[in-house]
N, C-alpha and C positions, 0 to 999 in steps of 0.2 A: 477686722483682724481676728475677732473672737471665733470666726468660722473655722479656724484651725482646730479647735477642740471638737468640732463635729465630724472631722474627716475620719477618725477611727470608727465612729458610730456608723458612718456610711459604709465602711468596709464590712462591718458585722451585718448590716441590713442586706447588702448585696449577697453575702454568703448565705444568709437565711433564705433569700429568694430562690436559691437553687431548687427548692422543693417544687417550684412551678415548672422547672425545665428538665429535671432528672426524675426518672420513674423508679429507680432502685436505690437501695441504701448504698452508702459509700463502702466500697470493698476494703478489705484489710490492707491491701497494698496501697490504695489511694489514701486511706486514713493515715498510714505511716509516713507517706510522702508529705502530706499536708502538715502533720505534726513536726516532721523534720524541718520543713521550710520555715514554719512558724518559730521553731526553736532558734534557728540561725538568725532570723530577723531580730528576735528579742535579745539574744546575746550581743549581737553587734550594736543594737540600739542602746543597750545598757552600758556598753563600754564607750562607744564613740560619742553618744549624745548626752550621757549622764556622768559617768565616772571621770572621763577626761576633763570636762568643764569643772567638775568638783576639785580635781587635783590642780587645775590651773588657778583656781581661786585661792588655794592654800599654799601656793609655791613660796610665798614670803615666809613661811614657817620653817624653811630649810629642810633638814633631814626629818623633821616631825610632820611634814606636809601630808603624810599618809594617814595621820591619826583621825581627823574629822571624816574623811571619806570611808575609812575602815569602820569607824563607829556607826556612821549612818547606814552603811551597807549591812552590818550585822543586825542593827535594829530593824531594818526592812525585812530581812530574812525571818527574824523572830515574830514580827507582826503578821506575816503571812502564815507562819506556823501556828500562831494563835488562832487566826481566822479559820485555818484548816481544821483545827481541833474543835472549835465551837460551832461551826456551820455544818449542817447536814450535807455530806459531801461524798461524791463517788468519783472514782477514776473512770474516764470515758473509754474503757477497754471493752471490746466486744466479747472477750472471753469471760467477762464477769457474769455470773449467773444471778440475775435479779438483784433487788435492793437489799441492803443490810439492815434496814429498819422499816418501820411501818409507813414511812413517807413514800408516796408514789414515786416510781422511778423517773417519770417524766419531770416531776417537780425537782427531784434531786439532780437530774441532768442539767436543767436550766440553772440551778443554784451553783453547780460546779463551774460552768462557764462564766457565770456572773462573778464568781470569786476570782477567776482568772482576770477579769476585766478591771477589777478595782485598781491594782497597781499600774495598769496601762493608762487608765484615765488620770491617775495621780502624776504619772511620768510626764504626760503631755502638759498638764497644768503647771507642773514645776518648771518644765523647760520654757514654757511661754512666759511664766512669771519672771524667770531669770532674764529673759530677753527684755521684758518691760522695765525692769529696774536697772538694766544696763551695766551691771558690774559682775556678771556671772560668767562672762566669756561665751555666752550663747547668743547667736545671731538670729534674726527673724527666719532666715532660710534654714538654719540649724533646727529651730523648733518645728518648722514645716516638714523637714526631712524626717524627724522623729515621728510626727503625726502621720505622715504618709507610710512610713515603715510599719507602724502599728496597724494602720488600716489594711495593709497588705496581708499581715498575719491574722487580722480579724476576719478576713474573707473565709478562709478555711474553718475558723472557729465558729462562725455563723452557720456554716454548712454542717459542722460536726454536731451542733445542737439540733438542727432541724431535720436532717436526713434520717438519723436513727429513730426519731419520734414518728416520722412518716412511715418507716418500716414497721413500726408497732401498731399502725392503723390510725394514728391521730390525723384528723383532717388537715389538708394542706394549709388552709388559711390559719388554722390554730398553730401549726408547727412554725409557720412564718412569724406569727405574733410572738411565740416563745423565743425564737431566735432574736427578734428585734428587742424584746424586753431584756434579754441577757446583756445587751450592749448599752442600755440606757444609763447604767451607772457610770460609764466613761465620761460623757460630757458633764454630768452632774458633779462627779468627783473632780474633774479638771477645773470647773468654774469655782467650786468651793476652795480648792487649793489656791487659785489665782486671787480670790477675794481676800484670803487670810495671809497670803505670802508677804504683803507689805509689812506685816508685823514681825516677820522673821528673816528679813533680808540679810542680817549679819550671819545667820546660820544657814544660808542657802546651800553651802557644800554638803551639809548634813541631809537636807531635803533631796538634793540630786542623787546622792549615793543611797539614800533610803529607798527611793524609787527603783534604783538599779538593783538593790538587794531583793526587793519584792518581786521584780520581774524575773530575776535569776532563780528565785525559789520556785516560781511557777514552771520554769523550764526544767529544772532538775527533778522536781517532785512529780510533774504531770507529763510534760511533752516528751522528754527524752525516754522515759520508760515506754511510752506508747510507740515512739518511732523505732525503737530497737528490739521490740519483742517480736517473736514469730520468725517464720522462715524468710520473710522479705525485709530483713533488717538493713540490708545494704542500701535500699532505696531511700530509707530515712536518713542515713548518713550523707548520701549524695545531696539530697534536698536540703539538709542542714547547711552544707557548704554553699549551696546556691542562695539560700536565704541570707546567710551571713554576707556574702559578696554583694547581693543586691542592696542590703541596708547600708553596708560600708560605702558603696558607691554613691548612694543617695546622700549620705551624711557628708562625705568629702566634697561631692560635686555641688551640693546646695549650701553646705555650711561655710 
């Protein structure tokens, strides 16, 4: 059953493998479409797979049921803001001219996507831990749906890492390796969360909403600006809706 935590990593790996099949860098239009789709998936996953179960667990608090999820959500946003500030980080926008520091652009690009993957791995681990302990309102199929949804949005993420590096002249095998390495933090983070979750079962709503807040931060800070910039902004909006619908359908059908 622990194979669930490997599904998102598989999505990243398959995306990185695009370097072996595509000869050119991802176009602006395609990049915005991929960012939009990934945004829709992550927003739907945050709501249906994380926030709703968190609210379900706190419903016995009556009108104050919103407090634990709200606090966890806010802390998750602040946690990603902190990581964003202390980690060498770039926005994956093709209009950006070169690195802002002495760190190589290739290294910064991998770090940027790796940063994205931290909350996603945590989210899968938290959802699976919630299923394991049986009192979170999360089913096995619900955890699987979240994992599959994140894998779907990880496919374009893996390509977003590898294809620009290929365009800069980095060898295909090396760009593939960079893409794969950017996703390694997901199963590691998920397993760590599962291991320690038993100590924090009473505060599971905080963990679920924490993961949701972290994922929404990535969407608002990175993906939405990428999907809406430039002359092809409509394609990003359309793909956002498609991603949201796909993840919502997965969660409802499997959950």
